[in-house]
Structures are given as structure tokens and as C-alpha cells.
LOMI-458543 format. One record per residue: x, y, z of N, C-alpha, C, CB in turn; residue in three letters. Coordinates in Angstrom, 1 decimal, decimal comma. Glycine has a CB too. Example, Ala and Ser with C-alpha at 12.3 -4.5 7.8 and 13.67 -1.06 7.14 Angstrom:
+--------+--------+--------+--------+--------+--------+--------+--------+--------+--------+--------+--------+------+
:    n.u :    n.v :    n.w :   ca.u :   ca.v :   ca.w :    c.u :    c.v :    c.w :   cb.u :   cb.v :   cb.w : kese :
+--------+--------+--------+--------+--------+--------+--------+--------+--------+--------+--------+--------+------+
:   13,2 :   -5,7 :    7,8 :   12,3 :   -4,5 :    7,8 :   13,2 :   -3,3 :    7,8 :   11,3 :   -4,5 :    9,0 :  ALA :
:   12,8 :   -2,2 :    7,1 :   13,7 :   -1,1 :    7,1 :   12,9 :    0,0 :    7,9 :   14,1 :   -0,6 :    5,7 :  SER :
+--------+--------+--------+--------+--------+--------+--------+--------+--------+--------+--------+--------+------+
//
This chain:
+--------+--------+--------+--------+--------+--------+--------+--------+--------+--------+--------+--------+------+
:    n.u :    n.v :    n.w :   ca.u :   ca.v :   ca.w :    c.u :    c.v :    c.w :   cb.u :   cb.v :   cb.w : kese :
+--------+--------+--------+--------+--------+--------+--------+--------+--------+--------+--------+--------+------+
:   53,5 :   71,9 :   79,2 :   54,1 :   70,7 :   79,7 :   53,7 :   69,8 :   78,7 :   53,6 :   70,3 :   81,0 :  MET :
:   52,8 :   69,7 :   78,0 :   52,5 :   68,7 :   77,1 :   53,5 :   68,9 :   75,9 :   51,1 :   68,8 :   76,8 :  LYS :
:   53,8 :   70,1 :   75,5 :   54,8 :   70,2 :   74,4 :   56,0 :   69,9 :   74,9 :   54,9 :   71,4 :   73,7 :  LYS :
:   56,6 :   70,0 :   76,1 :   57,7 :   69,6 :   76,8 :   57,8 :   68,2 :   76,9 :   57,7 :   70,2 :   78,0 :  LEU :
:   56,9 :   67,1 :   77,2 :   57,1 :   66,0 :   77,3 :   56,8 :   65,4 :   75,7 :   56,4 :   65,4 :   78,5 :  LYS :
:   56,3 :   66,0 :   74,8 :   56,6 :   65,6 :   73,4 :   57,9 :   65,7 :   72,9 :   55,9 :   66,2 :   72,5 :  LYS :
:   58,4 :   67,1 :   73,2 :   59,8 :   67,3 :   72,7 :   60,7 :   66,5 :   73,2 :   60,2 :   68,6 :   73,1 :  PHE :
:   60,9 :   66,0 :   74,6 :   61,6 :   65,1 :   75,2 :   61,7 :   63,7 :   74,7 :   61,2 :   65,1 :   76,2 :  LEU :
:   60,3 :   63,2 :   74,3 :   59,9 :   62,0 :   73,9 :   60,7 :   62,0 :   72,5 :   58,3 :   61,8 :   73,8 :  PHE :
:   60,4 :   62,9 :   71,5 :   60,9 :   62,8 :   70,1 :   62,5 :   62,9 :   70,2 :   60,2 :   64,1 :   69,0 :  PHE :
:   62,9 :   64,0 :   71,0 :   64,2 :   64,0 :   71,3 :   65,0 :   62,8 :   71,7 :   64,4 :   64,7 :   72,2 :  GLY :
:   64,2 :   61,9 :   72,6 :   64,8 :   60,8 :   73,0 :   64,9 :   59,7 :   71,8 :   64,0 :   60,3 :   74,3 :  PHE :
:   63,7 :   59,6 :   71,0 :   63,6 :   58,6 :   69,9 :   64,8 :   59,1 :   68,8 :   61,9 :   58,6 :   69,2 :  LEU :
:   65,2 :   60,3 :   68,8 :   66,1 :   60,7 :   67,8 :   67,6 :   60,4 :   68,2 :   65,8 :   62,1 :   67,6 :  SER :
:   67,7 :   60,4 :   69,5 :   68,9 :   60,1 :   70,1 :   69,2 :   58,7 :   70,0 :   69,0 :   60,4 :   71,3 :  VAL :
:   68,4 :   57,8 :   70,2 :   68,2 :   56,3 :   70,2 :   68,5 :   55,9 :   68,7 :   66,6 :   55,7 :   70,7 :  MET :
:   67,8 :   56,5 :   68,0 :   68,0 :   56,1 :   66,3 :   69,1 :   56,3 :   65,8 :   67,1 :   56,8 :   65,3 :  THR :
:   69,8 :   57,6 :   66,2 :   71,6 :   57,8 :   65,9 :   72,5 :   56,7 :   66,4 :   72,2 :   59,3 :   66,6 :  LEU :
:   72,0 :   56,4 :   67,7 :   73,0 :   55,5 :   68,6 :   72,7 :   54,0 :   67,7 :   72,4 :   55,4 :   70,4 :  PHE :
:   71,7 :   53,7 :   67,4 :   71,5 :   52,5 :   66,8 :   71,9 :   52,3 :   65,5 :   70,3 :   52,2 :   66,7 :  SER :
:   72,0 :   53,3 :   64,8 :   72,6 :   53,5 :   63,6 :   74,0 :   53,4 :   63,4 :   72,3 :   54,6 :   63,2 :  ALA :
:   74,6 :   53,6 :   64,4 :   76,2 :   53,8 :   64,6 :   76,7 :   52,6 :   65,4 :   76,5 :   55,3 :   65,5 :  SER :
:   75,7 :   51,5 :   65,7 :   76,2 :   50,3 :   66,1 :   76,7 :   49,3 :   64,9 :   75,2 :   49,7 :   66,9 :  CYS :
:   77,6 :   48,5 :   65,1 :   78,0 :   47,4 :   64,1 :   77,2 :   46,3 :   64,4 :   79,5 :   47,0 :   64,1 :  SER :
:   77,1 :   45,6 :   63,5 :   76,3 :   44,1 :   63,5 :   77,4 :   43,2 :   64,2 :   76,0 :   43,4 :   61,6 :  SER :
:   77,1 :   42,7 :   65,3 :   77,9 :   41,4 :   65,8 :   77,2 :   40,3 :   66,3 :   78,7 :   41,8 :   66,9 :  SER :
:   78,0 :   39,4 :   66,6 :   77,4 :   38,1 :   67,1 :   78,4 :   37,6 :   67,9 :   76,9 :   36,9 :   66,1 :  ASP :
:   78,4 :   37,5 :   69,3 :   79,6 :   37,0 :   70,2 :   80,9 :   37,9 :   70,0 :   80,0 :   35,4 :   69,9 :  ASP :
:   80,5 :   39,1 :   70,0 :   81,8 :   40,1 :   69,8 :   82,4 :   40,2 :   68,5 :   83,0 :   39,8 :   70,7 :  GLU :
:   81,7 :   39,2 :   67,4 :   82,6 :   39,3 :   66,3 :   81,8 :   39,9 :   65,3 :   83,2 :   38,1 :   65,9 :  GLU :
:   82,6 :   41,1 :   64,7 :   81,9 :   42,0 :   63,8 :   81,8 :   40,9 :   62,4 :   82,7 :   43,6 :   63,6 :  ASP :
:   80,6 :   41,1 :   62,1 :   80,2 :   40,3 :   60,8 :   80,2 :   41,0 :   59,7 :   78,9 :   39,6 :   60,8 :  LEU :
:   81,0 :   41,2 :   58,5 :   80,5 :   42,0 :   57,2 :   79,4 :   41,7 :   56,8 :   81,2 :   41,8 :   56,1 :  GLU :
:   79,1 :   42,6 :   55,7 :   77,9 :   42,3 :   55,1 :   78,0 :   41,4 :   53,6 :   77,2 :   43,8 :   55,0 :  SER :
:   76,9 :   41,0 :   53,0 :   77,1 :   40,3 :   52,0 :   75,8 :   40,7 :   51,0 :   77,3 :   38,8 :   52,4 :  TYR :
:   75,9 :   40,0 :   49,9 :   74,5 :   40,3 :   48,8 :   73,7 :   39,3 :   49,0 :   74,8 :   40,4 :   47,0 :  VAL :
:   72,5 :   39,9 :   49,3 :   71,3 :   39,2 :   49,4 :   70,5 :   39,3 :   48,3 :   70,5 :   39,7 :   50,5 :  LYS :
:   70,0 :   38,1 :   47,7 :   69,3 :   37,9 :   46,3 :   68,2 :   37,2 :   46,0 :   70,2 :   37,4 :   45,5 :  VAL :
:   67,1 :   37,3 :   45,6 :   66,1 :   36,3 :   45,3 :   66,4 :   35,2 :   44,3 :   64,8 :   37,0 :   44,9 :  GLU :
:   65,6 :   34,3 :   44,1 :   66,1 :   33,0 :   43,5 :   66,4 :   33,2 :   41,9 :   64,9 :   31,7 :   43,8 :  ALA :
:   65,7 :   34,2 :   41,2 :   66,1 :   34,4 :   39,7 :   67,5 :   35,0 :   40,0 :   65,0 :   35,5 :   38,7 :  SER :
:   67,7 :   36,2 :   40,6 :   69,1 :   36,8 :   40,5 :   70,3 :   35,7 :   40,8 :   69,3 :   37,9 :   41,6 :  ALA :
:   69,9 :   34,9 :   41,9 :   70,8 :   33,8 :   42,3 :   71,0 :   32,9 :   41,2 :   70,2 :   33,0 :   43,5 :  PHE :
:   70,0 :   32,4 :   40,5 :   70,2 :   31,5 :   39,3 :   71,2 :   32,0 :   38,2 :   68,9 :   31,3 :   38,6 :  LYS :
:   70,7 :   33,5 :   37,8 :   71,2 :   34,3 :   36,9 :   72,8 :   34,3 :   37,2 :   70,5 :   35,6 :   36,9 :  SER :
:   73,2 :   34,6 :   38,3 :   74,5 :   34,9 :   38,7 :   75,4 :   33,5 :   38,6 :   74,4 :   35,6 :   40,2 :  ARG :
:   74,6 :   32,5 :   39,1 :   75,2 :   31,1 :   39,2 :   75,5 :   30,8 :   37,6 :   74,0 :   29,9 :   39,9 :  ILE :
:   74,5 :   30,8 :   36,8 :   74,6 :   30,7 :   35,3 :   75,6 :   31,3 :   34,6 :   73,5 :   31,1 :   34,7 :  ASP :
:   75,9 :   32,7 :   35,1 :   77,0 :   33,6 :   34,6 :   78,4 :   33,1 :   35,2 :   76,6 :   35,1 :   35,0 :  ALA :
:   78,6 :   32,3 :   35,9 :   79,7 :   32,0 :   36,8 :   80,3 :   30,5 :   36,3 :   79,1 :   32,0 :   38,3 :  THR :
:   81,4 :   30,6 :   35,8 :   81,9 :   29,4 :   35,5 :   82,5 :   28,5 :   36,6 :   82,9 :   29,6 :   34,5 :  ALA :
:   82,1 :   27,2 :   36,8 :   82,6 :   26,4 :   37,9 :   82,1 :   27,1 :   39,2 :   84,2 :   26,5 :   37,7 :  ASN :
:   80,8 :   27,7 :   39,2 :   80,4 :   28,2 :   40,6 :   80,4 :   27,5 :   41,8 :   79,1 :   28,7 :   40,6 :  ALA :
:   81,1 :   28,2 :   42,8 :   81,0 :   27,6 :   44,2 :   79,7 :   27,8 :   45,0 :   82,2 :   28,1 :   45,1 :  GLN :
:   79,0 :   26,6 :   44,9 :   77,7 :   26,7 :   45,7 :   77,9 :   26,1 :   47,1 :   76,4 :   25,9 :   44,9 :  ILE :
:   77,5 :   26,5 :   48,2 :   77,3 :   26,0 :   49,4 :   75,8 :   25,7 :   50,0 :   77,9 :   26,9 :   50,2 :  LEU :
:   75,5 :   24,4 :   50,3 :   74,4 :   24,3 :   50,9 :   74,5 :   24,1 :   52,6 :   73,8 :   23,1 :   50,2 :  ASP :
:   74,1 :   24,7 :   53,2 :   74,3 :   24,6 :   54,7 :   73,2 :   23,8 :   55,4 :   74,4 :   26,1 :   55,3 :  TYR :
:   72,2 :   23,4 :   54,8 :   71,2 :   22,6 :   55,4 :   71,9 :   21,3 :   56,0 :   70,1 :   22,3 :   54,3 :  ARG :
:   70,9 :   20,4 :   56,6 :   71,3 :   19,1 :   57,1 :   71,7 :   18,3 :   56,0 :   70,4 :   18,5 :   58,1 :  SER :
:   72,4 :   17,4 :   56,4 :   72,8 :   16,3 :   55,3 :   71,4 :   15,6 :   54,7 :   73,8 :   14,9 :   56,0 :  ALA :
:   70,4 :   15,4 :   55,4 :   69,2 :   14,6 :   55,4 :   68,3 :   15,5 :   54,3 :   68,5 :   14,3 :   57,0 :  ALA :
:   68,3 :   17,2 :   54,5 :   67,9 :   18,0 :   53,7 :   68,5 :   17,8 :   52,3 :   68,1 :   19,2 :   54,2 :  GLU :
:   69,8 :   17,9 :   52,3 :   70,5 :   17,9 :   50,9 :   70,2 :   16,8 :   50,0 :   72,0 :   18,0 :   51,1 :  TYR :
:   70,1 :   15,5 :   50,8 :   69,9 :   14,5 :   50,1 :   68,6 :   14,4 :   49,6 :   70,3 :   13,4 :   50,8 :  ALA :
:   67,7 :   14,9 :   50,3 :   66,1 :   15,0 :   49,6 :   66,2 :   15,9 :   48,2 :   65,0 :   15,8 :   50,7 :  ALA :
:   67,0 :   16,7 :   48,0 :   67,1 :   17,6 :   46,7 :   68,3 :   18,9 :   47,2 :   65,2 :   18,2 :   46,4 :  GLY :
:   68,8 :   19,1 :   46,1 :   69,9 :   20,4 :   46,1 :   70,1 :   20,9 :   44,9 :   71,5 :   20,0 :   46,6 :  HIS :
:   70,6 :   22,2 :   44,9 :   70,9 :   22,7 :   43,5 :   71,9 :   22,2 :   43,3 :   71,0 :   24,1 :   43,3 :  ILE :
:   71,9 :   22,0 :   41,7 :   73,1 :   21,3 :   41,2 :   74,5 :   21,8 :   41,3 :   72,9 :   21,1 :   40,0 :  SER :
:   75,3 :   21,0 :   41,7 :   76,7 :   21,5 :   42,1 :   76,9 :   22,1 :   43,3 :   77,0 :   22,4 :   41,4 :  GLY :
:   75,9 :   21,9 :   44,1 :   76,2 :   22,3 :   45,5 :   77,1 :   21,4 :   46,4 :   74,9 :   22,5 :   46,2 :  ALA :
:   77,5 :   22,0 :   47,1 :   78,4 :   21,1 :   48,1 :   77,6 :   21,3 :   49,7 :   80,3 :   21,8 :   48,1 :  ILE :
:   77,4 :   20,3 :   50,4 :   76,9 :   20,5 :   51,6 :   77,7 :   20,6 :   52,8 :   76,0 :   19,6 :   51,9 :  ASN :
:   77,7 :   21,7 :   53,5 :   78,6 :   21,8 :   54,7 :   77,2 :   22,1 :   55,8 :   80,1 :   23,2 :   54,6 :  ILE :
:   76,9 :   21,3 :   56,7 :   75,9 :   21,5 :   57,6 :   76,5 :   22,7 :   58,5 :   75,6 :   20,1 :   58,5 :  GLU :
:   75,8 :   23,7 :   58,6 :   76,2 :   24,8 :   59,3 :   75,2 :   24,9 :   60,7 :   76,3 :   26,1 :   58,4 :  GLY :
:   75,8 :   25,4 :   61,7 :   75,0 :   25,6 :   63,0 :   75,8 :   26,9 :   63,7 :   75,1 :   24,1 :   63,9 :  THR :
:   74,9 :   27,5 :   64,5 :   75,5 :   28,4 :   65,3 :   77,0 :   27,9 :   65,9 :   74,5 :   28,9 :   66,3 :  ASN :
:   76,8 :   26,7 :   66,6 :   77,9 :   26,3 :   67,3 :   79,1 :   25,6 :   66,4 :   77,4 :   25,3 :   68,4 :  GLN :
:   78,8 :   25,1 :   65,3 :   79,8 :   24,6 :   64,5 :   80,4 :   25,8 :   63,8 :   79,2 :   23,5 :   63,6 :  SER :
:   80,2 :   27,0 :   63,7 :   80,5 :   28,3 :   63,2 :   81,2 :   29,2 :   64,0 :   79,4 :   28,8 :   62,8 :  ALA :
:   80,8 :   28,9 :   65,3 :   81,2 :   30,1 :   66,3 :   82,9 :   30,1 :   66,6 :   80,2 :   29,9 :   67,9 :  GLU :
:   83,4 :   29,0 :   66,5 :   85,0 :   29,1 :   66,8 :   85,7 :   29,4 :   65,4 :   85,7 :   27,6 :   67,5 :  ALA :
:   86,7 :   30,1 :   65,7 :   87,4 :   30,3 :   64,4 :   88,1 :   29,3 :   63,7 :   88,3 :   31,2 :   64,5 :  GLU :
:   88,4 :   28,2 :   64,3 :   88,7 :   27,0 :   63,8 :   87,6 :   25,8 :   63,9 :   90,0 :   26,6 :   64,5 :  ASN :
:   86,4 :   26,3 :   64,1 :   85,4 :   25,1 :   64,5 :   85,2 :   24,5 :   62,9 :   83,6 :   25,7 :   65,5 :  GLY :
:   84,4 :   23,4 :   63,1 :   84,0 :   22,6 :   61,9 :   83,5 :   23,2 :   60,9 :   83,3 :   21,7 :   62,1 :  PRO :
:   82,6 :   24,2 :   61,0 :   82,0 :   24,9 :   59,9 :   83,0 :   25,6 :   59,1 :   80,9 :   25,7 :   60,3 :  PHE :
:   83,7 :   26,6 :   59,8 :   84,6 :   27,3 :   59,1 :   85,9 :   26,6 :   58,3 :   85,1 :   28,3 :   60,1 :  ARG :
:   86,4 :   25,5 :   59,2 :   87,4 :   24,6 :   58,7 :   86,8 :   23,9 :   57,7 :   88,1 :   23,7 :   59,7 :  SER :
:   85,9 :   23,7 :   57,1 :   85,3 :   22,9 :   56,0 :   85,1 :   23,8 :   54,9 :   83,9 :   22,3 :   56,5 :  ALA :
:   84,8 :   25,0 :   55,2 :   84,4 :   26,0 :   54,1 :   85,8 :   26,3 :   53,5 :   83,6 :   27,6 :   54,7 :  VAL :
:   86,6 :   26,7 :   54,6 :   88,1 :   27,1 :   54,1 :   88,9 :   26,0 :   53,4 :   89,1 :   27,4 :   55,4 :  ARG :
:   88,6 :   24,7 :   53,7 :   89,2 :   23,5 :   52,8 :   88,4 :   23,1 :   51,7 :   89,6 :   22,3 :   53,5 :  ASN :
:   87,4 :   23,6 :   51,3 :   86,6 :   23,1 :   50,2 :   86,3 :   24,4 :   49,2 :   85,1 :   22,5 :   50,9 :  THR :
:   86,4 :   25,4 :   49,7 :   86,0 :   26,6 :   48,8 :   87,3 :   27,6 :   48,6 :   84,8 :   27,5 :   49,5 :  PHE :
:   87,2 :   28,3 :   47,6 :   88,6 :   29,5 :   47,4 :   88,1 :   30,8 :   47,6 :   89,3 :   29,5 :   45,8 :  SER :
:   88,6 :   31,7 :   48,3 :   88,3 :   33,0 :   48,4 :   88,4 :   33,8 :   47,2 :   88,9 :   33,6 :   49,3 :  THR :
:   89,1 :   33,3 :   46,2 :   89,4 :   33,8 :   45,0 :   88,0 :   34,0 :   44,1 :   90,4 :   32,9 :   44,5 :  ALA :
:   87,0 :   33,3 :   44,4 :   85,8 :   33,1 :   43,5 :   84,5 :   33,5 :   44,4 :   85,7 :   31,5 :   42,8 :  THR :
:   83,6 :   33,8 :   43,6 :   82,4 :   34,2 :   44,4 :   81,8 :   32,8 :   45,2 :   81,2 :   34,8 :   43,3 :  THR :
:   81,2 :   32,9 :   46,2 :   80,6 :   31,7 :   46,7 :   79,1 :   31,9 :   46,8 :   81,2 :   31,4 :   48,1 :  ILE :
:   78,3 :   31,2 :   46,6 :   76,8 :   31,2 :   46,5 :   76,4 :   30,5 :   47,8 :   76,2 :   30,3 :   45,1 :  TYR :
:   75,6 :   30,9 :   48,5 :   75,1 :   30,2 :   49,9 :   73,5 :   30,1 :   49,9 :   75,7 :   31,1 :   51,3 :  VAL :
:   73,4 :   29,0 :   50,4 :   71,7 :   29,0 :   50,7 :   71,5 :   27,7 :   51,7 :   70,6 :   28,7 :   49,1 :  TYR :
:   70,3 :   27,8 :   52,2 :   70,0 :   26,9 :   53,2 :   68,4 :   26,6 :   52,8 :   70,2 :   27,4 :   54,7 :  GLY :
:   67,6 :   26,6 :   54,2 :   66,2 :   26,4 :   54,2 :   65,5 :   27,8 :   54,4 :   65,8 :   25,3 :   55,3 :  SER :
:   64,4 :   28,0 :   53,9 :   63,6 :   29,2 :   54,3 :   63,3 :   29,3 :   55,8 :   62,4 :   29,2 :   53,6 :  LYS :
:   63,2 :   28,3 :   56,7 :   63,1 :   28,3 :   57,9 :   64,3 :   29,0 :   58,8 :   63,0 :   27,0 :   58,2 :  SER :
:   65,6 :   28,9 :   58,2 :   66,6 :   29,3 :   58,9 :   67,2 :   30,5 :   58,1 :   67,7 :   28,1 :   59,1 :  THR :
:   66,5 :   31,2 :   57,1 :   67,5 :   32,3 :   56,4 :   67,4 :   33,5 :   57,4 :   66,9 :   32,7 :   54,7 :  ASN :
:   66,5 :   33,8 :   58,3 :   66,3 :   35,0 :   58,9 :   67,5 :   34,9 :   60,1 :   64,7 :   35,1 :   59,5 :  ASN :
:   67,8 :   33,7 :   60,6 :   68,8 :   33,6 :   61,6 :   70,2 :   33,0 :   61,3 :   68,2 :   32,9 :   62,5 :  THR :
:   70,0 :   31,6 :   61,1 :   71,2 :   31,0 :   60,9 :   72,0 :   31,4 :   59,5 :   70,9 :   29,5 :   60,9 :  LEU :
:   71,1 :   31,7 :   58,4 :   71,7 :   31,9 :   57,3 :   72,3 :   33,4 :   57,2 :   70,8 :   31,6 :   56,2 :  GLY :
:   71,9 :   34,5 :   58,0 :   72,3 :   35,6 :   58,0 :   73,7 :   35,5 :   58,7 :   71,3 :   36,5 :   58,5 :  PHE :
:   73,8 :   34,9 :   59,9 :   75,2 :   34,7 :   60,5 :   76,2 :   34,0 :   59,8 :   75,2 :   34,0 :   61,8 :  TYR :
:   75,7 :   32,7 :   59,1 :   76,9 :   32,2 :   58,5 :   77,3 :   32,9 :   57,5 :   76,8 :   30,9 :   58,1 :  LEU :
:   76,5 :   33,7 :   56,5 :   77,1 :   34,4 :   55,5 :   77,9 :   35,6 :   55,9 :   76,2 :   34,8 :   54,5 :  CYS :
:   77,8 :   36,1 :   57,0 :   78,5 :   37,2 :   57,9 :   79,8 :   36,6 :   57,7 :   77,9 :   37,4 :   59,6 :  GLY :
:   79,8 :   35,3 :   58,4 :   81,2 :   34,6 :   58,9 :   81,9 :   34,3 :   57,6 :   81,1 :   33,0 :   59,8 :  ILE :
:   81,1 :   33,8 :   56,5 :   81,8 :   33,7 :   55,2 :   82,3 :   34,9 :   54,5 :   80,9 :   33,1 :   54,5 :  ILE :
:   81,6 :   35,8 :   54,5 :   82,0 :   37,3 :   54,2 :   83,5 :   37,7 :   54,8 :   80,7 :   38,5 :   54,8 :  SER :
:   83,3 :   37,6 :   56,1 :   84,4 :   37,8 :   56,9 :   85,9 :   36,7 :   56,7 :   83,8 :   37,9 :   58,2 :  LYS :
:   85,6 :   35,7 :   56,4 :   86,5 :   34,7 :   56,2 :   87,5 :   35,2 :   55,0 :   85,8 :   33,2 :   56,0 :  MET :
:   86,9 :   36,1 :   54,3 :   87,8 :   36,3 :   53,2 :   87,1 :   36,4 :   51,7 :   89,0 :   35,1 :   53,4 :  GLY :
:   85,9 :   36,2 :   51,6 :   85,1 :   36,4 :   50,5 :   84,7 :   37,9 :   50,3 :   84,0 :   35,4 :   50,6 :  TRP :
:   84,4 :   38,3 :   51,4 :   83,8 :   39,9 :   51,6 :   82,3 :   40,1 :   51,0 :   84,9 :   41,1 :   50,7 :  GLY :
:   82,0 :   41,3 :   50,8 :   80,7 :   41,7 :   50,6 :   80,2 :   41,1 :   49,4 :   80,6 :   43,1 :   50,6 :  GLU :
:   81,1 :   41,6 :   48,3 :   80,8 :   41,5 :   46,7 :   80,7 :   39,9 :   46,3 :   82,0 :   42,2 :   45,7 :  SER :
:   81,6 :   39,2 :   47,1 :   81,9 :   37,7 :   46,6 :   80,9 :   36,7 :   47,6 :   83,7 :   37,2 :   46,8 :  LYS :
:   80,1 :   37,1 :   48,4 :   79,2 :   36,4 :   49,4 :   77,7 :   36,5 :   48,8 :   79,3 :   37,1 :   50,9 :  THR :
:   77,3 :   35,5 :   48,2 :   75,7 :   35,7 :   47,8 :   75,1 :   35,0 :   48,3 :   75,3 :   35,5 :   46,5 :  ILE :
:   73,9 :   35,4 :   49,0 :   73,1 :   34,7 :   49,8 :   71,8 :   34,4 :   49,1 :   72,9 :   35,3 :   51,1 :  HIS :
:   70,9 :   33,3 :   49,0 :   69,9 :   33,1 :   48,4 :   68,6 :   33,4 :   49,5 :   70,0 :   31,6 :   47,9 :  LEU :
:   68,0 :   34,5 :   49,2 :   66,8 :   34,6 :   50,3 :   65,6 :   33,7 :   50,0 :   66,2 :   36,1 :   50,3 :  MET :
:   65,1 :   33,5 :   51,2 :   63,9 :   32,5 :   51,2 :   64,4 :   31,0 :   50,9 :   62,8 :   32,8 :   50,1 :  ASN :
:   65,9 :   30,7 :   50,8 :   66,2 :   29,4 :   50,6 :   65,9 :   28,8 :   49,6 :   65,9 :   28,8 :   51,3 :  GLY :
:   66,4 :   27,4 :   49,7 :   66,2 :   26,5 :   48,7 :   64,7 :   26,3 :   48,3 :   66,9 :   25,4 :   48,9 :  TYR :
:   63,5 :   26,4 :   49,3 :   62,4 :   26,4 :   49,0 :   61,8 :   27,4 :   47,8 :   61,9 :   26,4 :   50,1 :  GLU :
:   62,7 :   28,4 :   47,8 :   62,3 :   29,6 :   46,8 :   62,9 :   29,3 :   45,4 :   62,9 :   31,1 :   47,3 :  SER :
:   63,8 :   28,3 :   45,5 :   64,4 :   27,9 :   44,4 :   63,5 :   26,9 :   43,7 :   65,7 :   27,4 :   44,6 :  TRP :
:   62,9 :   25,8 :   44,2 :   62,0 :   24,8 :   43,9 :   60,9 :   25,6 :   43,5 :   61,6 :   23,9 :   45,0 :  VAL :
:   60,2 :   26,6 :   44,3 :   58,9 :   27,2 :   44,0 :   59,1 :   28,1 :   42,2 :   58,5 :   28,3 :   45,6 :  ALA :
:   60,2 :   28,6 :   42,3 :   60,5 :   29,2 :   41,1 :   60,5 :   28,2 :   39,8 :   61,8 :   29,7 :   41,3 :  ALA :
:   60,7 :   26,6 :   40,1 :   60,9 :   26,1 :   39,0 :   62,0 :   25,5 :   38,5 :   60,6 :   26,7 :   38,3 :  GLY :
:   63,2 :   25,9 :   39,1 :   64,5 :   25,7 :   38,8 :   65,0 :   24,2 :   39,1 :   65,3 :   26,7 :   39,5 :  TYR :
:   65,5 :   23,6 :   38,3 :   65,9 :   22,2 :   38,4 :   67,0 :   22,0 :   39,8 :   66,7 :   21,8 :   36,9 :  THR :
:   66,5 :   20,7 :   40,2 :   67,6 :   20,3 :   41,4 :   67,7 :   18,8 :   41,3 :   67,1 :   20,6 :   43,1 :  VAL :
:   68,8 :   18,4 :   42,2 :   69,4 :   17,1 :   42,0 :   69,1 :   16,3 :   43,3 :   70,9 :   17,3 :   41,6 :  GLU :
:   68,8 :   15,1 :   43,2 :   68,7 :   14,2 :   44,4 :   69,5 :   13,2 :   44,4 :   67,5 :   13,7 :   44,5 :  LYS :
+--------+--------+--------+--------+--------+--------+--------+--------+--------+--------+--------+--------+------+
//
């Protein structure tokens, strides 16, 4: 009986693992494509290697004013502003950046695990795709901690 319980338990876990692996990532029934996640050194290297890099800072205007990566454009992103297809975040991104060129995206460390992942998924789906949507892991704080220059 003990062996049967173990067998059923591990069988259940196996089925659940297979099921969860086959599910696509979505938010509000919108499938979000993937994007590239990099640490500060790789983010800087990629920006340095790109002429006229498109850099999006999705933090608040106050955070941006306190310091930002040189050349970054601030478009504050929230779940609400990015939710609608023609919402303020998506419209501003479409009107400011070109899908023909890679977009470098960053926020703050406190939002990277939630809002940043959501916004980058949306940006990727808006036309940049996985290879041209680059997200700075651990946010602006990791850039500063690495000793890279900032503008105020």
C-alpha cells in the first residue's frame, strides 16, 4: 500500500510538471513573448556596441530625474498604463522607439521581478521580439552598483 501511494504521488507530480511546462506565459489572457535578460555588464556592453541605442527607463519621473542611464528616455510604465492595446504606455513606446532597432529596457530593482517582466513581454510582443528586447536584471541599482556613469 505504501508503494502504491508513492507511485501515485510521483505520477501526479510528473503529470503536473508536464502540464505546467506546456502552458504559455500570459497576463490578462495576452500571451507575452520572451526577451533577453542580462546583468549590468552585458547591458552596458550591448549599449556601447550599438550606435544610437534606444534605452527605455520605465521608472517614475521622480526616479528618472534623480538619476538615469545616459541617453535613456523615460516612459513610466504600470500594469494599468500597459494593459490596453492603445493604452498610454504602449502608445508612448510605439511613438518614441523604432522596432527596427534593439530596445534596452530597465526599471528599478524593486519592480524587476514583476512589472519589468510584464512590460518587457509586452514590448517584445509589440514588434521587437525576443532578440531585440534587452532587459537589465536588478534594475538601475545594479548599473549604479557596477560603477557605471549616470545622468541627473
